N, C-alpha and C positions, 0 to 999 in steps of 0.2 A: 504493499499499500503505500509504501514509506517512496516509493519510484515512480508512482504512478503520478505525485502530486506534481513534482517537478515539471512531466510531462503532460497535465493536465491546465497548467499553469501556462506552458510554453504555448498552448494551442489557442488560450482564450486572450493571449498577449499577442501571438502572431495575429491572429484576425483584427483585434481595434490596431495591432500597427500598419495593418492596410488601408485605414481614413487618411493615414496620416502622407503615407504614400504618391497622392495624387496631387499634392502640392509642395513637392523638393523635387530637386535635381536627380540622377541616378546615382550619383556618389554621396549624396547624402543617404540617399532611400535606403542603401546598402549599411552607412552610421546607425540609420533607427534601428533596423531589421537586427543587426548586432547587440545593440542596446537592448533590444526586447530579449534577443535569444539569454543576455549576461543575466538582465534582469531575472527568468525563469527558472536560470540554471544555480542561482544564487544556496540554495541549499546543498549544492553537490561543486561547488568552489569555495576553497580554502583563503578564503581572504583575512588570514592573519598573516601573509604573506606576500600581501598585496599583491596577488597573481591577477596579471590582466590578461583576458582569454583575445587569441590571435588566430589567426586564421594559417595552417601551415602548409597547404596546398593552394592552391587558383588556377584559373581556367577562362579566356575567354570562350564565350559561344560563337561558331559560325554558323549563319544559314546553310543548308545545304539543301535546299531545296532554289526555287527561284524567285523566292522570296524577301524579303529587307528585314527580318527578326535577327535580334540580338539578345546576348545576355554573357551574365558570367555565372563562376559557382566558386565557393571555395568549400574548402573540408578541411576539418580538425581531428586530432586526439586528444583528446585532455580526462585525465584519470583514467577510466574505466568506459567513458563513451566518444562513439565518432559522432559527428555533427557534421549536419553539410546543410548549406546554407545558397538556392541557387535563382535568380533571379532572370525573367526573359519579357522582352516589349516584341511588339510588333505582329505576334503569333496571328497567323491567318484564323478569321473568326470560325468559332467551335460551329457543327448543326449538330443538333437532335442532342442525342446523348452521349456524342463524342467525347473526350476529355484528353490531355497531355497528361502525360508519363514520364517520368525522370528515373534514369539507369546512369548505374555505376558498373566498371568492366574493371575486370585484370585478366590479362592475356595468358599469362601460362601460369600454371594453368588456368581455362579457360573458365570462369564465376562470372556470373550477372548478375546483380542486384540491384531492385529495384528500390529506389526510393519515396516511392507514393505517387499520388497525384499532385500536378499542378494546382496552385489556389489563384483564381483570378481575383485580383486587390480589385473592391468596390469602386462604379463609378468610371473603372479604367476607359477611356477613349481610345487607347494605344493596345489594348490587348496585352495587358499585364500582369504578370504571374509569378508568383513566389512557391518554392520545394525547400521546405522544411524536414531535414532527416536526422534522428536519431536513434544510434543501435549502440548497445552494449556489447559494444565488440570490434576490435582494432581491424577495418577495413582499409587504411588509409593504401593498400598493395593497390585497390581499385586505380588505378590512373587517367582512365579513362567516362568521359560522364556525356550523356545524349538527352535529348529529347525526343518523344517519340506524341504521334499525333495518334490515337488509338478509337477504334471504335468500341461500341461499348457492347461486346459480343460474347464475354468470358473466354477469350481466351487471352492465356498471362503471358505470351510469348509476345515483346516488342515487335509493335506494328513500322509505320512509318516517321524514317526522323524527319526531325526537323531543326535542330540546334545541336552542335559537336563540339567536344574540346577537350585537350590534352592537360591534363593537371597536373602542374607542376610546382615543386618547391618553392616555396616565400623566401 
């Protein structure tokens, strides 16, 4: 139950952060989201040693379609928890029950992990999305991130790739 509370706080705070995102520049958006994640994780971060959350890996996301979408992703392993924060803008409008999903990949041996659905920021005119993912496992060896456009068909395999990027150490 104790581990559930920080995750629940993260979900609540991330939803509230979406309202701020519209009035901020792209860089300011990341700062606000990072602060939200840091606040949600105060129970798991040892603040007695003045530790500050910083991301270990970063990637710019490139549109691999003919579109003009863009984004970035950051990952971190802190204590016992892997954290991922991705933002994407300019994605094509979704049809029906379609959704965007994030993924991290390790090539050798091949391992693909879903980071879940991307959440559209409220009142987003340019189709801005965020993907926040945490797991109690170090998967920083998964050095490739991509976003797919998924039909709501129950198939768990990745579908059409939209954005992609190689995570490199900051």
